C-alpha positions in Angstrom: 68.2 114.5 124.1 65.6 113.6 126.8 63.9 110.7 126.0 61.8 108.4 128.0 61.6 104.5 127.0 59.5 102.3 128.5 59.1 98.4 127.9 56.5 96.1 128.8 56.6 92.2 128.1 54.2 89.2 129.7 54.1 85.7 129.4 51.7 83.1 130.2 51.9 79.5 130.9 49.3 76.9 131.7 49.2 73.0 131.5 46.7 70.8 132.6 46.3 66.8 132.7 44.0 65.4 129.8 41.9 63.2 132.3 41.2 66.4 134.4 42.4 65.3 137.7 44.8 67.5 138.4 45.9 71.3 136.9 48.9 73.5 137.3 48.8 77.0 136.4 52.1 79.1 136.6 52.7 82.8 135.3 55.7 84.8 134.9 55.1 88.5 134.3 58.0 91.2 134.0 57.4 94.6 133.8 60.0 97.9 133.6 59.8 101.5 133.0 63.3 102.7 131.8 64.3 106.1 131.9 66.7 108.4 130.5 70.6 108.2 132.0 73.3 105.7 132.1 72.6 103.5 135.5 70.6 100.9 136.1 67.3 100.7 134.5 68.1 103.6 132.2 69.2 104.4 128.8 69.5 107.1 126.7 70.1 106.1 122.9 67.6 104.4 120.7 67.7 103.1 117.0 65.4 100.7 115.1 65.2 100.4 111.5 64.0 98.0 108.6 66.5 96.3 106.9 66.6 93.4 103.7 69.3 90.9 103.7 69.4 89.5 100.3 69.6 85.7 99.8 72.7 84.1 100.5 74.1 87.6 102.1 74.8 88.8 105.3 74.3 92.3 107.2 76.3 94.3 109.5 75.3 96.3 112.3 78.2 98.6 113.6 76.8 99.5 117.0 79.1 102.4 117.3 78.2 103.8 113.9 74.6 103.3 113.5 73.0 105.2 110.9 69.7 107.4 110.1 66.4 105.4 111.9 62.9 104.8 111.5 62.7 107.0 114.7 62.8 110.1 112.5 66.7 110.9 113.5 69.2 112.2 111.0 72.6 111.6 112.0 74.7 108.7 113.7 74.1 106.6 117.0 76.9 105.3 119.2 75.8 102.5 121.4 78.7 102.1 124.2 76.6 100.0 126.4 73.9 97.5 125.1 70.9 97.4 127.0 68.2 95.7 124.5 68.3 94.5 121.1 65.3 92.9 118.7 64.5 91.3 115.9 61.5 90.7 114.2 61.6 88.4 110.7 58.9 90.3 108.3 59.4 87.9 105.7 56.2 85.7 104.8 57.9 82.9 102.5 58.1 79.5 103.8 61.8 78.6 105.2 63.2 82.3 105.0 65.3 82.8 108.2 68.3 84.3 109.4 70.8 83.6 111.6 71.1 86.4 114.6 74.6 87.0 115.9 77.1 84.8 113.3 81.0 85.0 114.1 81.3 86.6 110.8 79.7 87.3 108.0 80.3 84.1 106.1 79.7 82.3 108.9 76.7 79.9 109.0 77.6 77.5 111.8 77.8 79.4 115.1 74.9 82.0 116.0 72.9 83.2 119.0 69.4 82.6 117.5 67.9 81.3 114.3 64.6 83.6 113.4 62.4 82.1 111.2 59.6 83.6 109.1 57.3 85.8 111.5 59.8 85.0 114.3 61.3 87.7 116.9 64.4 87.5 119.0 64.5 89.9 122.1 67.4 90.2 124.8 67.3 92.6 127.4 69.7 93.3 130.4 69.0 97.3 132.2 70.5 96.6 134.7 74.6 95.8 133.4 73.9 95.8 129.4 76.9 94.6 127.5 79.9 96.8 127.0 80.2 97.5 123.5 84.1 98.0 122.7 85.2 99.8 119.2 87.2 97.0 117.2 86.3 94.1 119.9 82.4 93.5 119.6 80.7 96.3 118.2 79.9 94.8 114.8 76.7 92.3 114.8 76.6 90.2 112.2 73.2 88.7 110.5 73.2 86.1 107.4 70.6 85.0 105.3 71.3 81.4 104.3 68.0 81.2 102.7 66.4 81.5 99.0 64.8 84.6 99.3 65.7 88.4 100.3 64.5 88.5 104.4 63.2 91.9 105.7 63.9 92.5 109.7 62.5 94.9 112.1 65.7 95.5 114.1 66.2 97.8 117.0 68.9 98.8 119.3 68.4 100.5 123.0 71.4 101.4 125.2 73.9 104.1 126.4 75.5 106.2 124.0 75.5 109.4 121.8 73.6 111.0 119.1 75.7 113.2 116.5 73.5 115.2 114.4 74.6 114.8 110.6 
C-alpha cells in the first residue's frame, strides 16, 4: 500500500530584557519529508483514532494489533518499529488529564507524560525508531485518574504491516 507521510514542526523562542538595553532571539525549526519505506526518514504504516477513557480507567494500545482507524482503513495495523506517536487531549473540563505511558493499567506513579486538557504529547524518531517486540514492549498504557472521561486523538507512525479484515 504505497503512501507518503510528511511532517513539519516549527517553534520559535524569543526573549528580551525588560529594560530594553539588550535582546536575544533564538529560533529552532525542524522539517522533514517522510517517504514510503523502512529505512531512515521512512515509514510504511500509520494509525490514528480518537479514544475515550472513562474516569479512573486505563486504555491499552497493542502496537502489534491496532484496529480500524480514523484514516478509513478497515483491518489491522502491526507496528514493528515505532517512528512517531502523538496524543492530543480533546477534553475541555478543568483538571481532566491522562498519564501517557504508564507501566501497567493500574499504575499512576510512573509515566512518560502528563497530558492536561488541550495538551499535546509527541515523540518522533525517524532515523532509528523504537523496536516493538511481541510480549515485551508492544502494549502502551494510558491511565485516566481524572474524575471525568477524557477523549484523546492518538496517532502512531512506523514500520510494519497492514492486514485487511
